Backbone as a ProteinNet text record, in pm:
[ID]
protein_1_A
[PRIMARY]
METVNIHEAKTQLSRLVDKAAKGESFVIAKAGKPLVKVTALEAPTGGQIRRLGFMAGQIVVPDDFDRMGEAEIAQLFGSDA
[TERTIARY]
-6501.2	-6380.8	-6390.7	-6429	-6407.4	-6285.6	-6309.4	-6185.9	-6194.5	-6087.4	-6124.6	-5990.2	-5983	-5889	-5780.5	-5657.8	-5608.1	-5636.5	-5717.6	-5737.3	-5881.4	-5977.9	-6049.4	-5988.4	-5907.1	-5861.5	-5792.8	-5741.4	-5668.7	-5766.4	-5892.7	-6012.2	-6113.4	-6091.1	-6178	-6128.6	-5936.8	-5925.6	-5959.7	-6017.6	-6044.5	-6192.4	-6242.3	-6386.4	-6353.7	-6219	-6216.9	-6107.4	-6048.6	-5962.1	-6058.8	-6159.8	-6250.9	-6332.9	-6389.7	-6439.5	-6325.2	-6202.8	-6105.5	-6061	-6075.6	-6059.5	-6182.1	-6274.6	-6436.1	-6442.7	-6292	-6306.3	-6342.9	-6335.4	-6426.3	-6265.3	-6163.5	-6061.9	-6103.5	-6030	-6050.2	-5872.9	-5898.2	-5777.9	-5778.9	-5641.5	-5653.4	-5561.9	-5600.1	-5596.5	-5493.8	-5411.9	-5388.7	-5421.6	-5480.5	-5476	-5578.7	-5649.6	-5728.6	-5636.7	-5535.2	-5454.8	-5432	-5451.7	-5470.5	-5299.7	-5309.5	-5153.4	-5115.1	-5224	-5254.9	-5333.7	-5345	-5471.6	-5468.3	-5576.9	-5580.5	-5665.4	-5613.9	-5681.8	-5654.4	-5761.5	-5722.2	-5597.6	-5529.7	-5449.4	-5466.9	-5407	-5473	-5362	-5441.4	-5370.3	-5375	-5299.3	-5321.6	-5361.6	-5474.9	-5540	-5472.8	-5529.1	-5460	-5394.2	-5445.1	-5388.3	-5273.3	-5254.7	-5129.3	-5015.9	-5039.2	-4950.4	-4852.3	-4692.2	-4620.7	-4533.4	-4517.6	-4500.8	-4342.8	-4266.2	-4141.4	-4195.6	-4063.9	-4068.6	-4178.9	-4220.9	-4340.9	-4287.8	-4139.8	-4107.7	-4036	-4044.7	-3980.3	-3982.3	-3870.4	-3871.5	-3882.9	-3909	-3928.2	-3772.5	-3687.5	-3550.3	-3427.5	-3323.1	-3202.6	-3100.3	-3041.3	-2926.6	-2796.1	-2694.4	-2567.5	-2511.7	-2430.8	-2328.3	-2219.8	-2203.7	-2080.7	-2146.7	-2300.5	-2321.9	-2208.1	-2180.5	-2098.8	-1956.4	-1915.5	-1785	-1789.3	-1904.2	-1903.4	-1826.5	-1729.3	-1680.2	-1595	-1523.4	-1451.3	-1340.2	-1252.9	-1102.9	-1126	-1229.9	-1246.1	-1267.5	-1335.3	-1374.6	-1197.7	-1146.9	-1016.9	-908.1	-933.6	-842.7	-854.4	-987.9	-1036.1	-1004.3	-970	-916.3	-783.3	-688.5	-558.9	-509.7	-609	-511	-542.7	-423.5	-412.2	-447.4	-584.2	-656	-667.3
897.7	1008	1076.9	1223.4	1278	1318.1	1254.5	1296.2	1416	1498.9	1639	1633.2	1672.3	1668.2	1810.5	1845.3	1951.7	2046.2	2073.2	2219.2	2265.5	2195.1	2234.4	2242.9	2152.1	2200.6	2333	2358.5	2516.3	2629.2	2577.1	2697.4	2715	2572.9	2618.2	2525.3	2587.1	2597.5	2606.5	2705.7	2756.9	2655.6	2630.9	2553.2	2412.2	2383.9	2218.3	2231.6	2321.8	2322.4	2335.8	2435.7	2455.7	2312.7	2172.5	2111.4	1993	2017.9	1927.2	1952.8	2068.6	2099.6	2054.4	2014	1991.9	1827.5	1779.7	1665.1	1549.7	1638.4	1570.2	1575.6	1465.4	1447	1433.3	1455.4	1437	1413.9	1382.8	1289.3	1395.6	1454.8	1540.5	1459	1449.9	1359.2	1470.8	1397.4	1408.6	1350.2	1413.1	1295.4	1180.1	1197.2	1056.9	969.6	990.5	914.7	1030.4	960.5	986.3	1067.9	1178.5	1204	1267.4	1315.3	1326.7	1324.7	1335.5	1327.6	1439.5	1529.5	1608.5	1605	1618.2	1600.3	1701.9	1723.3	1808.5	1749.4	1882.7	1822.3	1821	1740.6	1747.9	1863.9	1962.4	2058.9	2057.9	2108.9	2079.4	2178.8	2184.6	2219.1	2313	2424.9	2511.9	2437.2	2345.9	2278.2	2186.3	2180.2	2064.5	2136.6	2269	2348.2	2396.3	2327.8	2349.5	2485.6	2531.9	2681.5	2683.8	2758.8	2775.8	2845.9	2817.1	2820.2	2768.5	2676	2580.7	2504	2517.7	2453.4	2561.2	2689.6	2834.7	2785.6	2782.4	2773.6	2594.5	2534.6	2379.8	2310.7	2390.9	2296.4	2401.2	2393.8	2449.7	2379.1	2506	2448.5	2509.1	2424.7	2488.8	2583.1	2650.7	2772.9	2722.2	2606.4	2577.6	2470.3	2476.8	2395.1	2403.3	2529.2	2523.6	2475.9	2443.5	2426.5	2256.5	2169.7	2062.7	1979.1	1911.7	1794.9	1850.1	1952.7	2028.3	1955.9	1926.5	1851.7	1738.5	1642.1	1525.6	1536.6	1664.9	1661.1	1724.2	1804.8	1849.1	1752.4	1652.3	1514.5	1444	1419	1343.7	1398.1	1547.4	1617.7	1626.4	1594.8	1609.5	1709.6	1816.1	1937.9	1905	1979.9	2008.8	2119.4	2138.8	2198.3	2170.8
1331.3	1336.3	1164.5	1173.3	1065.6	991.4	827.2	775.1	667.6	689.5	598.7	508.3	395	312.7	349.1	306	350.4	317.7	201.1	156.9	219.3	298.4	336.7	506.1	522.7	687.4	698	569.1	532.7	557.6	488.9	469.2	619.8	666.1	803.7	913.8	935.2	1041.4	1198.5	1222.9	1308.2	1363	1301.3	1328.9	1373.5	1266.4	1300.9	1455.2	1468.8	1594	1720.7	1725.1	1819.3	1847.6	1710.8	1771.8	1820.6	1783.9	1829.6	1983.4	2005.2	2157.1	2264.8	2185.5	2258.8	2241.5	2184.3	2200.9	2088.3	1960.8	1878.2	1765.1	1746.6	1685.3	1546.8	1453.6	1305.1	1247.5	1116.8	1075.9	950.7	921.8	770.4	674.6	549.5	415.7	330.6	271.8	134.9	8.4	-94.5	-188.5	-134.2	-31.5	32.5	137.2	118.8	230.5	362.9	493.1	619.7	649.6	696.5	732.7	861.1	958.5	1051.5	1140.9	1275.1	1355	1449	1420.6	1540.7	1660.4	1767	1892.4	1999	2089.9	2189.1	2300.9	2345.5	2453.8	2612.3	2664.9	2815.7	2899.3	2910.4	2978.4	3084.2	3164.3	3312.7	3380.6	3496	3561.9	3669.1	3710.1	3817.6	3939.5	3992.8	4123.8	4035	3943.4	3878.2	3820.4	3796.5	3739.2	3841.6	3811.1	3943.8	3945.1	4071.3	4100.6	4160.5	4097.5	4191.9	4296.5	4418	4538.7	4634.6	4554.9	4647.9	4767.7	4786.1	4925.9	4969.9	4986	5028.7	5191.2	5271.9	5393.1	5433.3	5367.1	5405.6	5365	5338	5259	5348.4	5358.7	5370.5	5315	5263.4	5155.8	5223.7	5256.3	5335.9	5259.8	5353.9	5313.1	5217.6	5233.1	5114.8	5028.7	4973.5	4901.1	4711.9	4690.4	4561.6	4555.1	4706.1	4685.3	4732.8	4772.5	4823.5	4718.2	4758.5	4677.6	4578	4641.5	4554.4	4572.3	4646.1	4650.3	4564.6	4583.7	4487.8	4394.4	4351.3	4196.9	4107.2	4151.2	4147.3	4128.7	4262.1	4224	4084.4	4057.9	3935.7	3825.8	3823.5	3698.1	3682.5	3793.6	3801.1	3847.7	3916.7	3998.7	4152.4	4188.3	4331.2	4406.6	4416.1	4497.7	4651.1
[MASK]
+++++++++++++++++++++++++++++++++++++++++++++++++++++++++++++++++++++++++++++++++

């Protein structure tokens, strides 16, 4: 694995990021001491991305959903609802 000093990393950041994105991780060091490892992220593919509304039409929410358990909750908080 390649080790680059922090000055070199600053001046050649674009090139180093491109290499890391292609799977070539590298280490950034300061005064010869390794500080961080730069590696590519595993981004989700199109089929792995969650979509809002993917279960539309498959579930039913009761009309009183926002009032379910209202009496029990009020009792827990000492209210007479």
